[in-house]
TORLOSE-227666 format. One record per residue: residue in one letter; x, y, z of N, C-alpha, C in turn. Coordinates in steps of 0.02 Angstrom, whole numbers, plus 50000, padded with zeros to 5 digits. Layout:
aXYZXYZXYZ/...
END
This chain:
m496824925549083496614931049080496744934749142/i497194941249144497394944249212497004949849226/k496594950049287496414955749315496724960149383/q496904966549375497294969349419496974971749450/f497064972149533496494977249586497244981949635/v496744986749636497034993649673496964994749726/a497264994649793496974998149845497545000049890/g497535008249874497995012549876498765011449848/s499305010349864499985006049845499914999049844/c499274996649850499434988649861499054985349805/y499474981149766499024977949703498834969049721/s498494967949711498184962149694497804960049627/y497854950949631497734950649544497354945449551/i496744943349509496524938449487496644933649424/l496864928649418497054926049337496534920749353/s496194919949299495744914649284495884912949208/s495404904349207495624901849128494944896649154/n494674896249077494024891649083493474889449157/n493404895949172492864898849220493234894849300/e493814895549305494214894949367494514900349391/a494554904149433495104906649451495534906149521/l496154909949509496674910749567496574919049589/v496424921149656496804926749690497474928749722/i497914931749684498644933849730498384938749766/d498834937049814498894945149868498294945049874/p497864943849880497064948649904497094954249968/h496724959349955496824964050027496084964350037/i496134966650111495334964750151495044970150139/s495274976450091494684982150090494264979750031/l494434974949973494234971549925493974967549914/v493514962849972493394957149963492844958449928/e492374962649939491714963549895491944966849824/t492394968649802492534968549745492774963149704/y493114959249736493424952449722492604948749709/k491994946549751491594944149729491044948049677/k491094951249649490814953649620491034954249547/y491824953849555492154951149480492064944649471/l492014940049527492084932249505491254932349496/t490824933149521490114931549529489894933549435/k490114941449430490034943849346490224937849317/n490844937249302490914932049264490994923749271/n490574923149304490344915149338491094911149339/f491644914749373492064910449392492034906849461/t492414902049455492434898949549493284898849556/l493004901949629493664902049662494114897349666/k494484894049654494994888249652495644888949703/y495904895349710496444894849736496324900649788/i496864904549847497044909149857497664908749865/v498164912749847498644913149852499044920849889/d499254920549937499884925049972500354922849966/t500854927449930501584928049890501994926449962/h501834930350016502024930050083501764932750157/t501954933750190501694935550241501744945450249/h501244946850244501304953850233501084956650306/a501494963750289501814967250346501534974050354/d501084975650299501174982550271500354984650290/h500044976850271499104976750264498834971750284/f498134970750304498104965150304497824961850236/s497914956650243497664950250182496924949550219/s496734947150148495954943150159495744937650135/a496394933450149496334928150118496094923450170/a496154924250238495654921250272494834921150277/i494584927950245494024932350242493794925350182/l494084928150129494134924050053494044915050077/k494344913150121494414905050127493654905050159/k493594907250196492744906650248492354908150197/q492384911250156491734913350112491414909050070/f492194908250028492214903649974492364896749954/n492664893050030492974887550040493424886949986/a493914888949977494704887949926495034888049979/p495534884649955496134882950000496484889249991/v496994891650047497414895450049498194892350043/l498514895849977499274891349975499644898850001/m500164895650031500854899350055501424896050038/c502064898950032502564895850046502834890350115/e503084884550091503314880550136503714884650210/k503784890250209504164891350276503774898050284/a503334897750289502624904450292502394901950368/i502424905350406502244905050494501444906450484/s500904901450465500364904050447499694899050474/s499054902850522498544897350530498314895750487/v498194899550433497764902450369497964896650296/a498444895050295498664890850239498614883850247/d498324879750188497894875450183498564871550150/k498794874350111499364869950058499984872950062/r500554871250062501314874350072501624872550008/l501934877049962502174879149896502774878949902/k503164874349872503874873049842504284875049774/d504754877649762505204880349705504864874749665/n504674876149592504564873649547503964867549549/d503504869949601502704867949607502474871849540/q501884867049533501364868949480500784870149513/i500404875549499499694877649505499264879949466/n498844872649468498374872649371497644874849393/v497724882449349497144883349362496564885049300/g496064880149277495764882649217496364877349181/t496734878049146496814877649054497524880049075/s497674882049113498324887449135498794883849193/n499304884349167499764880849234500154886749261/v500174888649329500654893749333501074890449375/k501974893349374502404889349413502494893149469/v502914890349521502884894049597503584894249579/i504024900449590504744901949610504704904949690/y505204899649704505344903549787505974908349785/t505664914349797505954920949791506244923149835/p506554920749897506554924149973507194928749961/g507094935550008507484939750011507124945850058/h506604945950018506064951650056505924949250122/t505514943050117505454939550166505754929650152/d505894926550211506134921250176505494916550151/d504884919550183504394915750159503994919050080/s504304922150049504244923849982504094920049933/v503874919549880503654916249815503434922149779/s503484918749705503164925049646502954916749590/l502464918449548502064916449521502224916449462/y502364913449424502444915449339501914909149282/g501714914949247501104910649234500714914549162/e500424913349131499994916449072500454923149053/g501074923049056501274927049018501574935749096/g501424933049142501314936149183501894934549231/l502384940149270502724936149334502284940549387/f502034937049432501744939349505502214940249567/s502734945649573503254945449593503094945349669/g502374949149699502504950749766502804955349788/d503224956849828503534961149870504384961649843/v504524956249790505324955949789505564959549721/l505134958449684505414962649596504774968549599/l504904977149621504534979649615504754984449552/i504264988849504504584992149482505184997949501/g505444997549446505975000949471506495000449529/s506204995349563506464995949636506414987849673/v506574985549720506544979849730506144981149844/g506034974049841505864975349921506234976949945/r506324979350021506654980650068506794973050079/t507484972250126507634964650158507684966350248/d507274969550263507434970150348506734966050372/f506384965150321505884960750352505954953450393/q505424950950391505244944750431505984938350398/n506374939050407507144934850403507434935450332/g507194943250291507154944950241508354944250229/s508474944850197509324944250175509324948050089/p509854953750096509994956150050510394951349994/e510814945450044511194939849998510734936849959/s510034935049982509754930749935509344934549918/m508984939849906508774943949863509344945149805/f509924944849813510264947549747510164938749696/d510294932649751510254929649714509374926749669/t508994930549707508324929549678508144933049636/l508744939649619508474941549549508844941949490/q509614937249516509784934049444509474931049439/k509014926849460508704919249435508074923549403/l507634929649414507014931849396507384935849308/k508104936449329508304938749254508314933949186/t508494928349214508204922249160507684921949129/l507164926249169506504926349129506334927049063/p505894927749013505924930148936505764937248956/d506194941148913505994949048923505444951148904/e505054948248863504294950248877503744947748928/t504074945848977503734942649041503424951149064/i502854949849081502454954849109502604954349179/l502874960649223503094961449293502184963149322/c501944960649337501544961849390501564962449466/p501774967049506502054967649574501624969749632/g501614966949673501234968749746501164974249776/h501494978449727501594986449756501774989749695/d501584998249713502025003549674501755009349699/y502365012849728501985019549755502035025349726/h501945024349649502175030649600501585028949543/e501185025649566500485023349508500575019849449/q501155018249457501565013149378501075007049404/r500835004349352500364997149361500704989749333/s501224992049274501604986449262502224988149215/s502534981849218502994982849181503364975149125/t503854975249123504014970749095504864966749107/i504964962649118505774960449132506264962549088/a506054965449032506524968748979506774975349011/k506224977949011506064984849055506434987749112/e506354981649156506824980549222507324978949208/k507644976149178508434975149168508844980249137/e508474986249087508694990349079508534996349137/n508094997249178508175003349225508125001349255/n507974996849300508094994849393508684993449404/p509034999749441509514999049459509914991649514/f509354989849539509424984749572509444978249531/l509214977749497509354972549437509604970549404/k510064977149394510694980049344511254977549387/e511394978149443511624977149473512154970949474/t512764969449461513074961749447513454962249496/n513624965249544514024962049582513944961749659/k513744955349682513484951849738513534960549814/e514264958149819514724962549870514084969149853/t514454971749819514144980349801513274980249822/f513094975449809512354975449807512204976149866/v512444968149923512254968149984512624974150027/r513004977450009513314983650042512734988750039/n512604990949993512214996749967511644993849995/m511284987649991510364986550031510584989050097/r511164986150141511304987550207511224994050232/a511384998450177511745005950184511025008850208/k510555005950171509965010950185509555009350263/v509435013450283509105014550336508225016050327/i507865013450323507235014550318506595013750374/p506145018550391505715015350433505385010750426/k505105006850491504635001450474503955001650468/p503415001050417502805000950403502415003150478/f501985006850498501545008950533501145004650583/n501344999250651500924996650678501024987550656/i501574987950602501794981450586501824974150632/d501824974650686501994967850731501264967050724/n500744969450742499954967750738499804964950670/i500074970750613499754967050560500124961650539/i500634958350558501134952250543500744946750581/r500464949050659500044943050669499444941950673/v498964948250626498204945550628498354941850547/n498934944250482498994939150458499214932350463/q499654932450523499724926350525499274919750546/k498734923150577498364919050615497604918750584/g497564923550548497084923750497496454927450550/q496494933150575496214934550637495934940250595/a495974943350520495584947050479494864946750484/t494854939250500493874936650513493614940850555/a493824944050595493544945850656493544954150652/i493544955350596493504962750570492674963550541/e492304964250562491634965350522491814971450459/m491584971750398491484974650360490764976550355/i490704984450328490364985850328490104992250256/s489634991950215489464996950165489635001550181/p489745008150140489475015550146488565017550152/r488405014750116487565015850151487585012950189/d487555005450191487455001750267487655006150333/a488085009350325488505012850394488275017550396/l487965024350334487785029350328486915027250392/s486585019650387485995020150392486055016750489/l486465015150473486595010650548486685018550592/v487135022450571487295029950627486825033750620/g486175031250570485575035250562485125032750626/k485235024550648484455022550677485105020950757/d485795022950760485935020550815486255026850854/p486185031750878486465035550903487185034150958/q487235029750977487855029751003488305023650973/t488295024150896488675021750855489015027050805/k489715028950799489935033450794490315032250726/l490315037350663490865036650611491495038550637/l492075035650639492545037450642493385038450606/d493435043350587493895045450519494795045050549/v495165040050522495865040350557496175043650514/r496065049050459496345051050384496775054650439/s497145059650414497715064650425497095071250447/a497315074750483497085080650489497115086550438/l497245084050394497555089750317496995085950260/e497015079050278496395075350247495765075850258/f495685077650330494935077250361494775084950319/n495275089150341494835097750316494805097750260/q495015094350215494735094550155493965091550122/v494265088650134493375081950135493245079850199/h492695079150223492335074250276491815074050279/i491325068050316490835068050321490555069850389/e489855072950386489675074950434489675071450510/d489825075450576489715071650613490365066150665/s490865064350566491205058950591491845062350654/i491935058450686492645061450749493295058050717/n493815062950706494265064650678495005061750730/i495165056050717495635053450747496365050450702/p496845056150694497225051350639497585045850663/i497695038650626497955032450664498745032950694/d498815036650680499585037650738499565039950786/t498895043350806498785046150873498135040350908/l497955036350893497415032350891497465029550973/s498365027350966498175023851047498285028151104/s498305033251096498325036851145497865040451164/r497075039451136496445041751131496105035151125/i496145029751137496175022951157495615022951235/g495965025451264495555025751345494785029451341/e494895036951314494525040851280493845037651258/l494105034051209493335033351154493195026751196/s493645021051232493295016651284492745017951351/r492925023751381492635027651419491825031151375/a491885032951306491245034451299490885028451279/g490895023351278490625018451272490025016251212/q490485020051167489995019151079490175013451044/g490005012851012490415008250935490445013350888/y491075009450841491265013650780491265011650735/i491125012650675491355012850613491795017750580/v492375013750569493075015750558492975015550497/f493435021950466493725022350379494065028550369/c494515028550320495125030150290494965035050211/l495455034350193495495035750105494925030650084/a495445025050085495205021050024495065013050049/g495385012550115495285003850159495915004050190/n496505007050177496995001350202497325003750280/r497115009450288497235012050362496725008250417/s496045008050392495455008850437495425001050466/p495584995550439495664988950467496084990050521/m496644991850526497214993350560497124995750626/a496645001150618496355005050675495815001350706/a495494998650663494974993250699495264988150748/d495764984750712496324978450751496474981350822/m496754987250820497104990950885496174993350945/l495914994950912495054994550943495034988550981/i494894984450921494754978050960495224974850994/q495664975750997496444972551041496354976351101/s495934984451116496074986551174495314983851198/g494924978651179494194978551204493494983051187/i493804986451137493254989651110492934983651056/n492274982351072492114976751008491564978051000/k491374984250970490804984350924491194990950865/v491524986250853491824989650786491724987350707/k491804991250680491694990150615492064994350557/v492324991950502492824994650449492144997350385/m492135002350381491855004450319492225003350249/e491834997250192492304996050142492425001750085/g493005002450068493165007050026493285015350038/g493125016750091493575022050146492955028650127/i493295033150133492775039150097492625039850036/a493185037650007493225037249914492625033949893/r492385028649911491985024749915491185028049926/w491425030949967490595035649998490635038949962/q491015044849931490935051149887490845046549801/k490995041349785490985035949734490125035649717/e490035036249784489045031049799488765037949795/k488885044649797488635050849806488235052349853/l488515050049914488575051249995488675059250013/a488375060650045488325070150063489195069450094/v489695073950098490165077150125490395083350126/i490705085650162490915092550187491535093950164/k491685098750122491965100650080492275105850120/g493055106450142493225112650183493905116250137/q494125120650187494625127150156495355120850143/g495385116150213495805109650199496405111950203/g496885112450183497805113650170497975112450105/m498585116950092498705118050031499355111150036/s499495107449994500025102549988500605106149966/l500985101650005501665105049991502055107049925/e501665101849891501895102149818501515108249793/r500975110449789500815116749775501225123749806/q501315121249856501515128849907502395127949873/v502885124249853503235125249824503285126649751/r502865124549724502755129049638502655135449671/i502285137849685501925143149686502735150449713/i503025146149783503465150049813504165148449738/a504305145449708504785142349663504545147949613/g503825147049579503655150949528503825160249552/s503605162849599503765167649637504325170249626/l504905166149659505545167349651505975169349596/v505825164449546505995165849465505645170649438/l504995172349448504655178349415505045185949454/a505265184949511505365190349543506425191749521/g506655186049525507435187449487507375191149415/i506805188449378506935191249299506745198349298/i506185201749363505855206649348506365212249383/m506705208649428507285213449454508075213649418/a508095209049378508565209049337508455213549273/w507945213649260507775218449206507735225549231/l507425225049302507335232449322507955237949371/l508215232249395508555234749446509415232649411/h509585227349416510255224349397510195218849389/w510605217449348510755210249300510845204449335/a511065204249413511445200749437510885195949458/f510275198749477509895197849516509415191249458/i509655189949416509555183549369509905177749401/f510125178249434510415172249479510035168949545/i509475172649545509055169249578508745164949561/s508535165549499508045161849441508455156949445/v509135156449433509805150249411509445145649447/f509745150449519509695145549582509055141749606/v508615144249568508045141549598507945137149556/g507945137649474507895132249427508365126849432/s508995126349454509495123849468509235117949532/g508865122049568508615116749650507915113049639/l507725115749578506895111349537507245105449503/i507955106649467508135100849440508425095349482/y508915098049519509075095349578508365088149616/a507885093349623507465089249671507075084249618/g507005085549543506785080349504507225073349496/l507975075249490508535069949486508315067949568/t508345069149610508625065249686507895062849709/d507475066349690506665066749714506795069049806/n507275072849814507395076349862507225083749856/c506795085149891506615094649890506765099849933/l507375100949934507735104450012506995110150032/m506925113649957506305118949975505815114850033/g505465110450003504975105250003505165103350102/m505805101550105505835099850185506015106650238/l506145113250204505965118750233505375120250245/l504755121950212504305121450216504025116350271/m504265110750289503925107450342504085109950385/k504385113450396504645116350471504325121550507/l503665123950448503425130550471502755125450501/p502725130450571502075128050626501445125350585/y501305129950535500775127850498500865119850483/n501345115850445501345113650378501345105750444/k501725107850493502065101850545501275101950577/k500945105450597500105101950621499935098750569/l499665101550521499335096950454499545091650438/y500495089650427500745083750407500885079550458/k500955081350508501165075950568500855070650577/t500165071350568499555065350594499695060650509/g500125060250473500185052850447500185048350456/p500105043550433500325035550484500905033150500/g501195037550450502095035450467502295029350448/g503005028550465503335022050456503385021050367/g503725015950367504015016150282503585010250251/t503745009050193503515005450136503884998450141/c503664993250095504024987950074504544988150029/s504584995549998505054995549947505684999949978/i506364994449931506964999649987507055007249953/s506725007849911506675014449859506275019449911/g505765017749928505045020549926504625022349868/
END
């Protein structure tokens, strides 16, 4: 049985058979979720696998290893103080009555492996839905990526693709669908593939060096997690403990927790001194738990020791029906584009009817622009709106950086 877990754009999985389980690419924000699932189903956690050294989020492999006394498996090329066993191409991992095959799949990084079993391919960040992983991370290589994709194309068409990420909220695909629709998997000329991959220049994920360090050394165990209700209780008892919200200003304005401090994560480094001098402890949170561990690590590395991370972020806080303040927020760019585009189309039609037929070209122009935006995923109107002072203020405070995907 395959169970998928979602933390933002990060996907992890528990594969189970005969009361034994294997967790694949565990995310730091989901430790309690994994524990509840394993306990509810009476599963024994036999193995923990990180398909590669993650560079965009913290792995909870070290935490699960400590709590469940289960070995961590990683590629033989991985630089890791956490891994107990090294995986090679064609190795077998036995979970209950299931046999999971290890496929060495370099390209995204040189320590990438994929797992093939139970009718699914757990591809980590190598093969994604409609895309592939970028190749400029740890010893990544477009040449190796091309060779890896040719290998994966030989798997049965009905194989379910279970990727490590998706940035468009798609949960799964199949090898057949990817062979038909994924432009990277369809490319058959290696030189063209390599040239196209090298031509793409993408920002690195935020705080990448520290994330890799934490994952290689298993330092995520130093980050203390706390539930929303326990966080609320602690803040109520200790006036020196503050809730630190590291989401963007736009997110904070839309909904926030009373008396929480908002310092967007990409401005946090410039405020470390201020936070240190305050002599306070902090419970850090974000939307769902991806940014907050990174922020906590930055605080800890700067010598602020009283730091905890609220599990599940404000999303879990709201799910548990704890009080929030909902503000006016800001209007999303998508909504702004819809309103302006719709207004221009309507104005063009009305003016063409009342004044002169040539005004209809306003509507034609806007309609053509929307079609272009849909086909290319580049919205010129949105780019222009981003230059307005109002939007600059709201949108400049995102975590920044790129994704693990070559195409975002």
